[in-house]
Phi, psi and omega in degrees: 000325178296320178298319178296319177298320178296320178298315181297333178267013178062044174239066187296325180299312179292324178297316179296320179296319178293317181297319181281309188289322184258333187257291185297315180301317179296314181299315180293315181296325182274353181070028180273140177233216174057227185302315183297317180293317180301316180287332175296314178294321179298320179296319178291323177297315181296317179295321179294320177300312182296327179282351181081016181267087185298318181298312180294320181297324178295317179296309183294324178297317179297317179294320178297317180297314180298314179293323178296321179295338182268359179296126187288316184281123182301323179291320176296318179297319178297316178298315178299315181302321178297317179291318181300323180298341181271359178292000000 
């Protein structure tokens, strides 16, 4: 959520650093998947879009979509889909 707030305040560099350093790295190191992984990728996609990095945003968006489709709980997946649609 902090990364999303940084994006909304037009600070994509800091948003990307937070998404990678605090979110994705933690999720990967802890072996967490599901909702957490999908949102880590979504945060990086959002930061990349705001930074104007089309290539990176395409990669992160695809990873977010794939991870979002794998979310086990239907309500969690629906919530993710709503957020993903705003990318």
